[in-house]
C-alpha positions in Angstrom: -1.8 -6.1 -24.0 -4.4 -7.0 -21.3 -6.6 -3.9 -20.7 -6.5 -4.7 -17.0 -2.7 -3.8 -17.0 -3.4 -0.1 -17.7 -4.7 2.2 -15.0 -6.6 4.4 -17.4 -8.9 1.5 -18.5 -10.1 0.9 -14.9 -12.8 3.0 -13.5 -14.7 2.9 -10.3 -18.1 1.1 -10.8 -16.6 -1.1 -13.6 -17.5 -4.8 -13.6 -14.2 -6.7 -13.5 -12.6 -10.1 -12.9 -9.7 -10.2 -10.5 -7.3 -12.7 -9.2 -7.1 -12.6 -5.4 -3.6 -13.1 -3.7 -4.5 -16.5 -2.4 -5.7 -17.6 -5.9 -2.6 -16.5 -7.9 -1.3 -20.1 -8.3 -4.7 -21.5 -9.5 -5.6 -18.3 -11.5 -9.2 -18.4 -10.2 -11.2 -15.3 -11.2 -13.4 -13.4 -8.7 -15.9 -11.1 -10.3 -17.1 -7.8 -8.8 -17.5 -4.1 -9.2 -14.5 -1.8 -8.6 -14.8 0.4 -5.4 -11.2 1.6 -5.2 -8.1 1.6 -7.5 -5.1 0.8 -5.4 -2.3 0.9 -8.0 -0.9 4.4 -8.3 1.4 3.8 -11.4 -0.2 4.2 -15.0 0.4 0.3 -15.6 1.4 -2.8 -14.0 2.7 -6.0 -15.5 0.5 -8.3 -13.4 -2.7 -6.1 -13.6 -3.9 -3.0 -11.8 -4.7 -3.7 -8.1 -8.3 -2.9 -7.1 -10.7 -3.3 -4.2 -14.1 -4.5 -5.0 -17.3 -3.4 -3.4 -17.3 -6.6 -1.3 -13.9 -5.8 0.1 -11.9 -8.3 -2.1 -8.5 -7.0 -3.2 -6.7 -8.3 -6.3 -5.3 -7.6 -9.7 -7.6 -7.0 -12.7 -7.4 -9.9 -15.3 -10.8 -9.2 -17.1 -13.0 -6.2 -17.7 -16.6 -7.0 -18.3 -19.2 -4.7 -19.9 -21.6 -3.0 -17.4 -24.6 -3.9 -19.4 
């Protein structure tokens, strides 16, 4: 299972790759740092929805190490 689909794997300050609403057809990944976790349920089949520090909102597809 994609780790981005489980809320407990997502932490504020984590470096992630998300797919924005307008990029869902192309699957284009936008990278950034999690500012807020918007999904309330423990998991979501399309990925946990987050807001990045730059204000972009999308669903987590990748989790990158913070190093």
